C-alpha positions in Angstrom: 0.1 0.2 0.1 1.3 3.4 -1.1 2.5 5.9 1.8 -0.5 8.1 0.9 -3.1 5.4 1.5 -1.7 4.2 5.0 -3.7 4.9 8.1 -2.5 7.2 10.9 -3.8 8.3 14.2 -3.2 11.2 16.5 -0.9 10.8 19.7 -1.9 12.0 23.0 -0.1 15.2 22.3 -1.5 15.4 18.8 -5.2 15.3 20.0 -4.3 18.2 22.3 -3.0 20.2 19.5 -6.1 19.4 17.3 -8.4 20.5 20.2 -6.4 23.8 21.0 -6.5 24.6 17.1 -10.0 23.9 16.5 -11.2 25.9 19.8 -8.9 28.8 19.4 -8.7 29.5 15.6 -11.0 31.5 13.3 -11.5 31.3 9.6 -10.6 34.3 7.5 -14.3 35.3 7.8 -14.3 35.0 11.6 -16.0 31.9 11.6 -15.4 29.3 14.5 -14.5 25.9 13.7 -17.0 23.0 13.9 -16.7 19.5 12.8 -19.0 20.2 9.9 -16.9 23.1 8.8 -13.7 21.4 9.0 -15.2 18.6 7.0 -16.5 21.0 4.3 -13.2 22.9 4.1 -11.1 19.5 4.1 -13.5 17.5 1.6 -13.3 14.7 4.3 -16.7 13.4 5.6 -17.8 14.6 9.1 -17.6 10.8 10.4 -13.9 10.7 9.5 -13.2 14.2 11.2 -14.8 13.3 14.3 -12.9 9.7 14.3 -9.6 11.7 14.0 -10.4 13.8 16.9 -11.1 10.7 18.9 -7.9 9.5 18.1 -9.0 6.8 15.8 -7.1 5.5 12.5 -8.0 7.5 9.4 -6.1 7.7 6.0 -3.1 9.7 5.7 -4.2 11.9 3.0 -7.4 12.8 4.9 -5.3 13.4 8.1 -3.0 15.8 6.0 -6.4 17.8 4.7 -7.5 18.2 8.3 -4.4 19.3 9.8 -4.0 21.8 6.7 -7.4 23.6 7.7 -6.2 24.2 11.0 -2.9 25.3 10.1 -0.8 22.4 11.5 1.6 19.9 10.1 0.7 16.3 10.1 4.1 15.5 11.9 3.0 17.7 14.8 -0.2 15.5 15.2 1.0 11.9 14.5 4.6 12.0 15.6 7.8 11.4 13.7 8.0 7.6 14.3 4.4 6.8 13.5 4.2 3.6 11.5 1.4 1.8 9.8 0.4 -1.8 9.7 1.2 -3.4 6.3 -2.0 -4.5 4.5 -3.3 -7.9 5.1 -4.0 -9.4 1.6 -7.6 -10.5 1.6 -9.2 -12.8 -0.9 -12.9 -12.2 -2.1 -13.7 -15.7 -3.8 -16.0 -15.8 -6.8 -18.5 -17.8 -4.6 -18.7 -15.4 -2.3 -19.6 -12.5 -4.7 -22.1 -14.9 -6.1 -23.7 -15.8 -2.8 -24.0 -12.0 -2.0 -25.5 -11.4 -5.3 -28.2 -14.2 -5.0 -29.7 -12.6 -2.1 -30.3 -9.6 -4.5 -32.2 -11.4 -7.0 -35.4 -11.7 -5.4 -37.6 -9.0 -7.1 -39.2 -6.1 -5.4 -42.7 -7.3 -6.0 -41.9 -10.7 -3.9 -43.5 -9.1 -0.6 -46.7 -8.9 -2.4 -46.7 -12.2 -4.0 -45.3 -14.4 -1.3 -48.4 -14.1 0.6 -50.2 -16.3 -1.9 -47.1 -18.8 -2.0 -45.4 -17.4 -4.9 -42.0 -15.8 -5.1 -39.6 -15.0 -8.1 -36.0 -14.9 -8.5 -35.3 -12.3 -11.2 -34.0 -14.6 -13.6 -37.3 -16.5 -13.6 -39.1 -13.8 -15.6 -36.2 -11.7 -16.9 -36.9 -10.4 -20.5 -33.8 -8.5 -21.9 -34.7 -4.9 -22.2 -32.9 -2.7 -24.8 -31.0 0.5 -23.7 -30.5 3.7 -25.3 -27.6 6.3 -24.5 -29.1 9.7 -23.5 -27.2 12.8 -24.2 -29.3 15.7 -22.9 -32.1 16.5 -20.6 -35.5 15.8 -22.1 -37.5 18.9 -23.1 -41.3 18.5 -23.0 -43.4 20.6 -25.5 -46.7 18.9 -25.9 -49.0 16.2 -24.8 -49.8 12.8 -26.0 -52.9 10.7 -26.0 -53.3 8.7 -23.0 -53.5 5.4 -24.5 -49.8 6.3 -25.8 -49.1 7.7 -22.1 -45.6 5.7 -21.8 -44.2 7.8 -24.5 -44.1 10.8 -21.7 -41.2 8.7 -20.4 -39.8 7.2 -23.6 -36.6 8.7 -25.0 -36.9 10.4 -28.2 -34.9 10.2 -31.5 -32.3 12.7 -32.3 -33.5 16.0 -34.2 -33.7 15.2 -38.0 -34.8 18.0 -40.3 -35.5 15.4 -43.1 -39.2 14.2 -43.7 -39.9 10.7 -42.5 -41.9 7.9 -44.0 -45.6 8.7 -45.0 -48.3 7.9 -42.6 -50.8 6.9 -45.5 -50.0 5.1 -48.9 -51.1 6.6 -51.9 -54.4 5.2 -53.3 -54.9 4.8 -57.0 -58.5 3.4 -57.0 -61.7 4.9 -55.5 -61.1 6.1 -51.8 -57.5 6.7 -52.2 -55.9 8.9 -49.6 -53.4 11.4 -50.0 -49.9 11.2 -48.1 -49.0 12.7 -45.0 -45.7 13.3 -43.1 -44.8 12.3 -39.7 -43.7 15.1 -37.6 -39.8 15.3 -36.5 -39.2 14.2 -33.0 -36.5 15.9 -30.9 -33.5 15.1 -28.7 -32.1 12.4 -26.5 -31.4 8.9 -28.3 -27.8 8.8 -29.7 -27.5 5.0 -29.6 -29.7 2.0 -29.1 -28.3 -1.2 -27.7 -29.6 -4.6 -27.1 -28.1 -6.1 -23.9 -25.1 -8.0 -25.6 -24.3 -5.0 -27.7 -24.1 -2.9 -24.6 -22.1 -5.4 -22.5 -19.5 -5.7 -25.5 -19.3 -2.1 -26.7 -19.8 -0.2 -23.5 -18.7 -2.5 -20.7 -15.9 -4.6 -22.2 -14.6 -2.3 -24.8 -15.3 1.0 -22.9 -17.0 2.7 -26.0 -18.7 5.3 -24.0 -18.3 9.2 -24.8 -17.5 10.4 -21.4 -16.0 7.9 -19.2 -15.0 5.0 -21.4 -17.2 2.7 -19.5 -16.0 3.5 -15.8 -19.0 5.5 -15.0 -22.2 4.2 -16.0 -25.7 5.3 -14.9 -29.1 3.5 -15.9 -32.0 5.8 -15.4 -35.6 5.4 -15.7 -39.2 5.9 -14.5 -40.3 3.6 -11.3 -40.6 0.0 -12.3 -38.6 0.4 -15.6 -36.5 -2.7 -14.7 -33.3 -0.9 -13.5 -32.4 -3.0 -10.8 -32.9 -6.0 -12.9 -30.5 -4.4 -15.5 -27.9 -3.8 -12.6 -28.4 -7.6 -11.7 -27.6 -8.6 -15.3 -24.5 -6.4 -15.2 -23.4 -8.2 -12.1 -24.0 -11.6 -13.9 -22.1 -10.7 -17.0 -19.1 -9.6 -14.8 -19.0 -12.6 -12.9 -19.2 -14.9 -15.9 -16.6 -12.8 -17.9 -13.8 -13.1 -15.3 -12.7 -14.7 -11.9 -10.2 -11.8 -11.2 -12.5 -9.0 -10.4 -15.3 -8.9 -7.6 -18.6 -7.3 -7.7 -19.8 -5.3 -4.7 -23.5 -4.3 -4.6 -24.7 -1.6 -2.4 -28.5 -1.0 -2.3 -28.0 2.7 -1.3 -31.4 3.0 0.8 -29.5 0.6 3.3 -26.8 3.3 4.0 -29.3 4.7 6.6 -27.1 7.7 7.2 -23.7 5.9 6.8 -21.0 6.9 4.4 -20.3 4.5 1.6 -16.9 4.0 3.0 -18.2 3.0 6.3 -20.9 0.7 4.7 -18.2 -1.0 2.7 -16.2 -1.8 6.0 -18.6 -2.4 8.5 -21.6 -4.1 6.7 -20.3 -5.5 3.3 -16.7 -6.6 4.1 -18.0 -8.4 7.5 -20.5 -10.2 5.4 -18.0 -11.2 2.8 -15.4 -12.5 5.2 -17.9 -13.8 7.6 -16.3 -12.4 10.5 -17.8 -10.7 13.6 -15.1 -7.9 13.7 -13.2 -6.4 10.9 -9.8 -5.4 11.3 -7.9 -2.4 10.2 -5.9 -4.9 8.1 -8.8 -6.5 6.6 -9.9 -2.8 5.7 -6.7 -2.0 4.2 -6.8 -5.3 2.1 -10.1 -4.1 0.7 -8.8 -0.8 -0.3 -5.8 -2.4 -1.9 -8.4 -4.5 -4.2 -9.9 -1.1 -5.0 -6.6 0.4 -6.0 -5.7 -2.5 -8.3 -8.9 -1.6 -10.3 -10.4 -5.3 -9.6 -13.6 -4.0 -8.1 -16.9 -3.4 -9.9 -19.2 -1.2 -7.6 -22.9 -1.5 -8.4 -25.0 1.2 -6.6 -28.5 0.7 -6.8 -31.3 3.3 -6.2 -29.4 6.8 -5.7 -32.8 8.3 -5.6 -33.6 6.0 -2.3 -30.8 7.3 -0.2 -33.1 9.7 1.7 -30.9 12.9 1.6 -31.9 16.3 0.2 -29.4 16.1 -2.8 -28.5 12.2 -3.5 -26.6 13.0 -6.6 -24.2 15.4 -4.6 -24.0 13.0 -1.7 -22.9 9.9 -3.9 -20.5 12.2 -5.8 -18.8 13.3 -2.8 -18.4 9.8 -1.5 -16.9 8.4 -4.7 -13.6 9.8 -3.9 -10.1 8.6 -2.9 -9.8 4.6 -3.1 -13.4 4.1 -3.8 -13.0 6.2 -7.0 -10.7 3.4 -8.3 -13.6 1.2 -9.1 -15.7 1.0 -12.0 -19.1 2.4 -10.9 -22.5 1.4 -12.2 -25.4 2.9 -10.6 -29.2 3.3 -11.0 -31.4 6.3 -10.3 -34.9 7.5 -11.2 -35.3 10.0 -14.0 -36.9 12.8 -11.9 -33.8 12.7 -9.5 -31.3 12.5 -12.1 -32.9 15.6 -14.0 -33.6 17.6 -11.0 -31.3 20.8 -10.6 -27.6 20.6 -10.9 -26.2 17.0 -11.7 -23.0 16.5 -9.9 -22.4 13.1 -11.9 -21.9 14.9 -15.1 -18.9 12.6 -15.9 -21.2 9.5 -15.9 -22.5 8.2 -19.2 -26.3 7.8 -18.9 -28.5 5.1 -20.2 -32.1 4.4 -20.2 -34.2 1.2 -20.3 -36.6 1.0 -23.3 -40.2 0.0 -22.8 -41.4 -3.7 -23.4 -42.3 -4.2 -27.0 -45.6 -6.2 -27.4 -43.6 -9.5 -28.1 -41.6 -8.9 -25.0 -44.6 -8.4 -23.0 -46.0 -11.6 -24.2 -42.6 -13.4 -23.3 -42.8 -11.9 -19.7 -46.3 -13.3 -19.4 -45.3 -16.6 -20.7 -42.6 -16.7 -18.1 -44.8 -15.5 -15.3 -47.4 -18.3 -15.9 -45.0 -21.0 -17.1 -46.9 -23.5 -14.4 -50.4 -22.2 -15.8 -49.9 -21.5 -19.4 -53.6 -21.3 -19.8 -53.9 -18.2 -17.5 -51.2 -16.7 -19.5 -52.8 -17.3 -22.9 -56.2 -15.7 -21.6 -54.5 -12.9 -20.4 -52.5 -12.2 -23.7 -56.0 -12.9 -25.6 -57.5 -10.1 -23.3 -55.0 -7.7 -23.8 -55.5 -7.8 -27.5 -59.1 -6.9 -27.5 -60.6 -3.9 -28.6 -60.8 -1.3 -25.8 -57.8 -2.5 -24.0 -55.3 0.2 -25.6 -54.7 1.8 -22.4 -54.1 -1.2 -20.4 -51.5 -2.4 -23.1 -49.9 0.9 -23.0 -49.8 0.9 -19.1 -48.0 -2.5 -19.0 -45.0 -1.6 -21.3 -43.4 -0.9 -17.7 -42.1 -4.2 -16.1 -43.6 -3.2 -12.7 -47.0 -2.5 -14.0 -46.9 -5.6 -16.0 -45.9 -7.6 -12.9 -49.0 -6.1 -11.2 -51.5 -6.9 -13.8 -50.0 -10.6 -14.0 -50.3 -10.8 -10.3 -53.9 -9.6 -10.4 -54.9 -12.0 -13.3 -53.3 -14.9 -11.4 -54.9 -14.0 -8.2 -58.3 -13.9 -9.5 -57.6 -16.8 -11.9 -58.3 -14.9 -14.7 -61.0 -12.7 -13.7 -60.2 -8.9 -13.4 -62.6 -6.6 -11.7 -65.7 -5.9 -13.5 -64.9 -2.2 -14.2 -61.9 -0.3 -15.1 -62.4 1.8 -11.9 -62.0 -1.6 -9.9 -58.9 -2.6 -11.9 -57.0 0.6 -11.1 -58.2 0.9 -7.5 -56.5 -2.5 -7.2 -53.3 -1.0 -8.8 -53.4 1.9 -6.5 -53.7 -0.2 -3.6 -51.0 -2.6 -4.5 -48.6 0.0 -5.5 -48.8 1.6 -1.9 -48.2 -1.6 -0.6 -45.1 -2.3 -2.8 -43.7 0.9 -1.6 -44.3 0.4 2.1 -41.2 -1.1 2.8 -39.4 2.4 1.9 -42.0 4.9 2.4 -44.6 3.9 5.0 -47.9 5.6 4.9 -51.1 5.6 7.2 -54.5 5.4 5.7 -55.0 9.0 6.5 -52.0 10.1 4.5 -53.0 7.9 1.7 -56.4 9.6 1.7 -55.1 13.0 2.0 -52.5 12.5 -0.9 -55.2 10.7 -3.2 -57.6 13.7 -2.8 -54.8 16.0 -3.6 -53.7 14.2 -6.4 -57.2 14.2 -7.8 -57.5 18.0 -7.7 -54.0 18.4 -9.6 -55.3 15.8 -12.1 -58.7 17.6 -12.6 -57.1 21.0 -13.0 -54.5 19.6 -15.5 -57.3 17.7 -17.5 -59.4 20.9 -17.8 -56.6 22.6 -19.5 -57.0 23.3 -23.1 -53.6 21.9 -24.0 -50.7 20.2 -21.9 -53.0 18.1 -19.9 -50.3 15.4 -19.0 -47.3 17.5 -18.6 -47.4 19.4 -15.2 -45.1 22.4 -14.5 -43.5 22.9 -11.2 -45.7 25.7 -10.6 -48.8 23.7 -11.1 -47.7 20.9 -8.7 -46.6 23.1 -5.9 -50.0 25.2 -6.3 -51.9 22.1 -5.2 -49.4 19.8 -3.3 -47.0 22.6 -1.7 -43.5 23.0 -2.3 -41.4 20.1 -3.4 -39.8 19.6 0.2 -43.1 19.9 1.9 -44.6 16.5 3.2 -47.4 16.0 0.7 -45.5 16.8 -2.4 -42.5 15.1 -1.2 -44.8 12.0 -0.6 -46.2 12.0 -4.0 -42.8 12.2 -5.5 -40.9 9.7 -3.3 -43.8 7.1 -3.8 -43.7 7.6 -7.4 -47.0 8.9 -8.3 -45.3 12.0 -9.9 -42.1 11.9 -11.7 -40.0 14.6 -13.4 -39.9 13.8 -17.1 -37.7 16.8 -18.1 -37.9 20.6 -18.3 -40.3 22.7 -20.2 -38.9 23.7 -23.8 -40.1 27.2 -23.3 -38.3 27.5 -20.0 -35.3 25.1 -19.3 -35.2 26.0 -15.5 -39.0 24.8 -15.3 -39.1 21.2 -14.2 -42.1 19.3 -15.8 -43.6 16.4 -14.1 -46.2 13.7 -15.1 -48.2 11.2 -13.1 -46.7 7.6 -13.2 -48.9 6.9 -16.1 -51.6 9.2 -17.6 -54.2 6.5 -16.8 -53.5 7.1 -13.1 -53.9 10.7 -13.5 -57.3 10.0 -15.0 -58.4 7.7 -12.3 -57.4 10.2 -9.5 -59.4 12.8 -11.3 -62.4 10.4 -11.5 -62.6 9.3 -7.8 -62.4 12.9 -6.8 -65.5 13.9 -8.7 -68.7 13.4 -6.5 -71.3 15.2 -8.4 -72.5 14.1 -12.1 -72.9 17.8 -12.8 -69.3 18.1 -13.0 -69.7 16.3 -16.4 -73.1 17.5 -17.8 -75.4 20.5 -16.7 -77.7 21.2 -19.7 -79.1 24.8 -20.1 -80.9 24.4 -23.0 -81.8 27.9 -23.6 -78.4 29.3 -22.9 -75.6 26.7 -23.5 -72.8 29.0 -22.5 -74.0 28.9 -18.9 -74.0 25.1 -18.9 -71.1 22.3 -18.4 -70.6 19.9 -21.3 -67.3 18.1 -20.4 -69.3 14.9 -21.2 -68.6 15.7 -24.9 -65.0 16.9 -24.5 -62.7 14.1 -25.6 -60.1 14.5 -22.9 -62.7 13.5 -20.4 -63.7 10.2 -21.8 -61.8 7.9 -19.8 -62.3 10.0 -16.5 -66.0 9.4 -17.2 -65.5 5.6 -17.7 -63.6 5.4 -14.5 -66.0 7.5 -12.6 -68.9 5.2 -13.7 -66.9 2.2 -12.0 -67.5 3.9 -8.5 -70.7 3.0 -6.3 -72.6 6.2 -6.2 -75.9 4.8 -7.7 -77.7 8.0 -7.3 -75.2 10.3 -9.2 -74.9 7.6 -12.0 -78.3 7.3 -12.5 -78.7 11.2 -12.4 -76.1 11.6 -15.2 -77.7 8.6 -17.4 -81.0 10.4 -17.4 -79.5 13.7 -18.3 -77.8 12.0 -21.3 -80.8 9.8 -22.3 -83.0 13.0 -22.6 -80.5 15.4 -24.0 -82.0 17.8 -26.6 -79.4 19.7 -28.6 -81.9 21.8 -30.5 -79.5 21.2 -33.7 -81.5 18.6 -35.5 -80.4 15.9 -33.0 -76.5 15.8 -34.5 -75.5 16.1 -30.8 -78.0 14.0 -29.5 -76.2 11.1 -30.9 -73.1 11.9 -29.0 -75.4 11.6 -25.7 -77.0 8.3 -26.7 -73.7 6.8 -27.8 -72.6 7.8 -24.4 -75.3 6.0 -22.9 -74.6 2.8 -24.8 -71.1 3.1 -23.7 -71.7 3.4 -20.1 -74.0 0.5 -19.8 -70.8 -1.5 -19.9 -69.6 0.3 -16.7 -73.1 0.6 -15.3 -74.9 -2.8 -16.5 -77.8 -2.6 -14.0 -79.1 0.9 -15.4 -82.2 0.5 -17.8 -83.4 3.3 -20.0 -86.3 5.3 -18.2 -88.8 4.2 -20.8 -88.5 0.6 -21.0 -91.0 0.2 -23.8 -88.6 2.5 -25.9 -85.4 0.9 -24.7 -85.3 -1.7 -27.6 -86.0 0.6 -30.2 -83.5 3.0 -28.9 -80.8 0.3 -28.9 -81.9 -0.4 -32.4 -81.3 3.1 -33.6 -78.2 3.3 -32.2 -76.8 0.3 -33.8 -78.3 1.6 -37.2 -76.5 4.9 -36.5 -73.3 3.0 -35.8 -73.4 0.9 -39.1 -74.0 4.1 -41.1 -71.0 6.1 -39.6 -68.7 3.5 -38.4 -65.9 4.8 -40.6 -65.6 7.7 -38.4 -67.4 7.3 -35.1 -64.5 5.3 -34.0 -61.8 7.5 -35.0 -62.3 10.1 -32.1 -60.6 12.7 -33.9 -59.5 15.9 -32.2 -58.6 19.0 -33.8 -58.2 21.3 -30.9 -54.4 21.5 -31.3 -53.9 22.1 -34.8 -52.8 25.5 -35.9 -52.7 27.5 -39.1 -48.9 26.7 -39.3 -50.2 22.8 -39.8 -52.0 23.8 -42.9 -49.0 25.9 -44.6 -48.2 24.5 -48.1 -45.8 25.1 -51.1 -46.8 28.2 -52.9 -47.5 27.7 -56.6 -46.7 31.3 -57.4 -44.0 31.6 -60.0 -41.8 35.0 -60.1 -40.2 36.0 -63.3 -36.7 35.2 -62.1 -38.0 31.6 -61.2 -39.2 31.0 -64.5 -35.8 32.3 -66.1 -34.0 29.9 -63.7 -36.2 26.9 -65.1 -35.5 27.8 -68.5 -31.9 28.2 -67.6 -31.4 24.8 -66.6 -33.4 23.3 -69.5 -36.1 20.8 -69.9 -34.1 17.7 -70.4 -35.1 15.0 -68.0 -31.6 14.3 -67.0 -31.1 17.9 -65.9 -34.7 18.1 -64.2 -34.0 14.8 -62.1 -30.8 16.4 -60.8 -32.4 19.5 -59.9 -33.3 19.8 -56.0 -35.4 22.8 -56.3 -39.1 22.5 -55.8 -39.8 25.3 -58.6 -39.4 22.5 -61.0 -42.3 20.6 -59.6 -44.2 24.0 -59.4 -43.6 24.9 -63.2 -44.7 21.2 -64.1 -47.8 21.5 -62.0 -48.5 25.0 -63.5 -47.9 23.4 -66.9 -50.4 20.6 -66.2 -53.1 22.9 -64.8 -52.7 24.8 -68.1 -52.9 21.9 -70.2 -56.0 20.7 -68.3 -57.6 24.2 -68.6 -56.9 24.5 -72.3 -58.6 21.2 -73.0 -61.6 22.0 -71.0 -62.1 25.4 -72.9 -62.2 23.6 -76.2 -64.7 21.3 -77.9 -63.9 18.0 -76.4 -62.8 15.4 -78.7 -60.6 12.1 -78.6 -57.4 14.1 -78.7 -58.4 16.7 -76.1 -59.6 13.8 -73.7 -56.2 12.4 -74.1 -54.6 15.6 -73.0 -57.2 16.0 -69.9 -56.1 12.3 -69.0 -52.4 13.1 -69.3 -52.8 16.6 -67.3 -54.7 14.9 -64.5 -52.5 12.1 -64.0 -49.6 14.4 -64.1 -51.2 16.3 -61.3 -51.8 13.6 -59.4 -48.2 12.2 -59.6 -46.7 15.7 -58.9 -49.0 16.7 -55.8 -49.1 13.4 -53.9 -47.7 13.4 -50.5 -47.3 17.5 -50.2 -49.3 20.3 -49.3 -49.8 22.7 -52.0 -51.3 26.3 -51.9 -53.9 25.8 -54.4 -55.3 29.1 -55.3 -59.0 29.9 -56.7 -58.1 29.3 -60.4 -56.6 25.8 -59.5 -59.6 24.8 -57.6 -62.0 25.9 -60.2 -60.2 23.8 -62.6 -60.3 20.7 -60.7 -64.1 21.0 -60.1 -64.6 22.0 -63.5 -62.6 18.7 -64.5 -64.8 16.6 -62.0 -67.9 17.6 -63.3 -66.7 16.9 -67.0 -65.2 13.6 -66.0 -66.8 12.4 -62.8 -65.6 8.8 -63.4 -62.2 10.4 -62.6 -62.9 11.1 -59.1 -60.5 8.7 -57.8 -57.9 10.9 -59.2 -59.2 14.3 -58.6 -60.1 14.1 -54.9 -56.8 12.8 -53.9 -55.3 16.0 -55.6 -57.8 18.2 -53.7 -56.8 16.5 -50.6 -53.3 17.9 -51.2 -54.4 21.3 -50.7 -53.2 23.2 -47.8 -55.2 22.5 -44.7 -57.8 25.3 -44.3 -57.7 26.4 -47.9 -60.9 28.4 -48.3 -61.3 28.1 -51.8 -61.1 24.2 -51.8 -63.4 24.1 -48.6 -66.1 26.4 -50.2 -66.3 24.2 -53.2 -66.6 21.0 -51.4 -69.5 22.4 -49.2 -71.1 23.6 -52.5 -70.9 20.3 -53.9 -72.4 18.5 -50.6 -75.2 21.1 -50.4 -76.0 20.1 -53.8 -75.4 23.5 -55.4 -73.0 22.1 -58.0 -76.1 20.1 -59.6 -74.0 17.0 -60.1 -77.5 15.1 -60.7 -77.6 17.0 -64.0 -74.2 15.2 -65.2 -74.4 12.2 -63.4 -77.0 9.3 -64.1 -75.0 6.7 -62.2 -76.3 6.5 -58.8 -73.4 4.6 -57.4 -70.8 7.0 -58.8 -72.8 9.9 -57.5 -72.6 8.1 -54.0 -68.9 7.8 -54.4 -68.3 11.2 -55.1 -70.4 12.6 -52.0 -68.5 10.3 -49.9 -64.9 11.1 -51.2 -66.0 15.2 -51.0 -66.9 14.6 -47.3 -63.8 12.8 -46.5 -61.6 15.2 -48.2 -63.5 18.1 -46.5 -62.7 16.7 -43.0 -59.1 16.2 -44.0 -58.8 20.1 -45.2 -60.8 21.4 -42.0 -58.7 23.2 -39.2 -60.4 24.6 -36.1 -61.1 28.3 -37.7 -63.3 26.6 -40.4 -65.4 24.2 -38.4 -68.2 26.9 -37.4 -68.7 28.1 -40.7 -68.9 24.7 -42.0 -71.6 23.8 -39.4 -73.8 26.9 -40.4 -73.2 26.1 -44.2 -74.0 22.4 -44.3 -76.9 22.3 -41.8 -79.3 23.5 -44.7 -79.0 19.9 -46.0 -80.0 18.4 -42.9 -83.8 18.1 -43.2 -86.5 15.3 -44.1 -86.8 16.5 -47.7 -83.0 15.7 -48.4 -83.0 12.5 -46.5 -86.0 11.3 -48.4 -84.8 12.4 -52.0 -81.1 12.5 -51.8 -80.0 10.2 -49.0 -76.4 9.7 -49.9 -75.8 13.4 -50.0 -77.5 13.7 -46.7 -75.5 11.0 -45.3 -72.1 12.6 -46.4 -73.2 16.1 -44.9 -74.2 14.4 -41.4 -70.6 12.6 -41.8 -69.1 16.3 -41.9 -71.4 17.8 -39.4 -70.7 14.7 -36.8 -67.0 15.3 -37.5 -67.4 19.2 -36.5 -69.6 17.9 -33.4 -66.7 15.8 -32.2 -64.4 18.9 -32.5 -66.5 21.6 -31.2 -67.8 21.7 -27.8 -71.7 21.9 -27.5 -71.9 25.5 -26.9 -69.6 26.1 -30.0 -71.8 23.9 -32.1 -75.0 25.2 -30.8 -74.1 28.9 -31.8 -72.7 27.8 -35.2 -75.9 26.0 -35.9 -78.2 29.0 -35.1 -75.9 31.6 -36.5 
């Protein structure tokens, strides 16, 4: 052992000099020396400072630092002839490390499952998770649908300015759709790994950007598999070599000890199976560290129970401990909160379970009862289970679901509310070991979380990302008991910072479904969802028709307050919208849906119940193509509708002529003006042919021009002006059988294009007199249906009210009787508007 790492202690005279210096001296600022101040100035732990003042042996470099703070020389304290004991060479055998690690392989859910006679070793149900390298703190700038709520925690792709693959494939027959583009995501993923790649590239070869594999952090949300990943790393190290040792420390076990103290007085005592650890044994362990033979695995930085765990652990990975290779785990909210003192660590995150990994996990859980496992997999594939499927991408939540399924022998609670109530109770039980709570505390916390959830869901945007300001307004400051408990338990987790303000932390519930559940159980009165004031809807409440409250309402109906449920069902059943019953259908569809959560309810007029159910089924068949889409335009802005301008300036035309029209040169050009010019020429040719007497040659020109437009416009948004739209509709009237090419071209108009929207409304209102030109009833039906779909695709929020006001003229008995197809197509669009306007807005537009 080097001289600098030997242990020394103060002589009797040295102790007196230490005490005198501490009591009599002051800092430059005039402060009295305390043990804490000496520790701060010497960068030595308080416990080591106190030990030195008691005459105990500490490391020489620590002793030098303490003496220097007090203006003393070390030789004045320890004496000239002080010697140290030579280190005792200790041997930590492979079997010892393996034995100690086996004790860590029991899953954290075992305390719950053991009472039913079932426990797991992590290898029993281990499914390899992918990892991603994380470079920067996630910036949150919007919301996600709750059925994709796991993506709040999921790392995103690096920023890419190139358009990605189309959302919809180009159609060449009737009903063909246009192309769209997937929006670019931002930040965080720089490299994806499967387990073996991670072990080989990062751990074995040291290919990591900051530490060359010496400092690794595995971060993630609660239950994301961080501890399991650490256990797999331990297995890999032991399989790879018998020359290195693995030391596992669950940081929650420190209980105020320093890491050094724990290694000496807990881990080493256990490893050597001795009742008393000698200084020579301690020195031998230090020697192993200094020889770089130790992997130090630190599990749960967030569970240390101190105010700043990242600072605390960084201050303790010093001296001889710093010689180890360190891998630690930490929750995302702790890692990203405030200043990160572990900036030299390379950061990796676990990916969510894929569908195949989820099924593999279920198979392993139910290996002794495969029928139960198969029935659970089949249940998750059913329609309406999208939120649960997203919920269980997380290993812990999937474990809870498997346990529930096993305990009930394949029978989950009758309602969603019952299932999530079980999850909540189980989650508290799972956390009890670390964060004990009383029933009163849980009740108070649940109520506060419900208030926070309701306020967030009621926002016009960002319903599932909560700023620090929003959180503390309801729960108090982050260090106050209620808020601290919500974060410690894991109901709230920091998921990044606000894109608009990087100093503002952003939080999310454990999963959006739990946010909706807490909101639901905090609502007592059915009037919270619907309070219909027919003569003045602006004074009423119509959350029942707002899509963000859909799941909250379903969960609320799983409660046992029969009086309030009956009250709301009766309101829905008797709802009168005064808008030719367009909005009534939303109410009746809710009645049908809620009967699944409230099967004992019967419609108030039992004689009409069967007839009403029959009407609902007919309505659903007629409009099944868009009832299920649950579209929401609330967050669409004018920017989303921007397209490529077709205007050609003189200099642009000159540029096109300069490059020539040889196909070879055109294909090499990267400038969109080439396409613009060709589109302009196609429109010109189409218009010329339409203005002439139509003969065989002209019809050929028509076809060439329209297919050229179809080819050039597909997949992009174009700023068609009134001239372009008139030509397209002129061509459609002259060639109605070519609707399968015309409508996809119109669909590529920029969203909110007033010229296209006006013409489509004229068509649907029967003002273009298509019946005069088209004798074939089936073709006319196709044109109306396509026009309705294209119109819905072009609408933005600013167009919705005017569309309602314009199309309401076609919703009457005369049109229904004589032009049923046109009536249904108009109703299609109005229903779409009803889904994207709240009831007071729709009412005003209808009666405008």
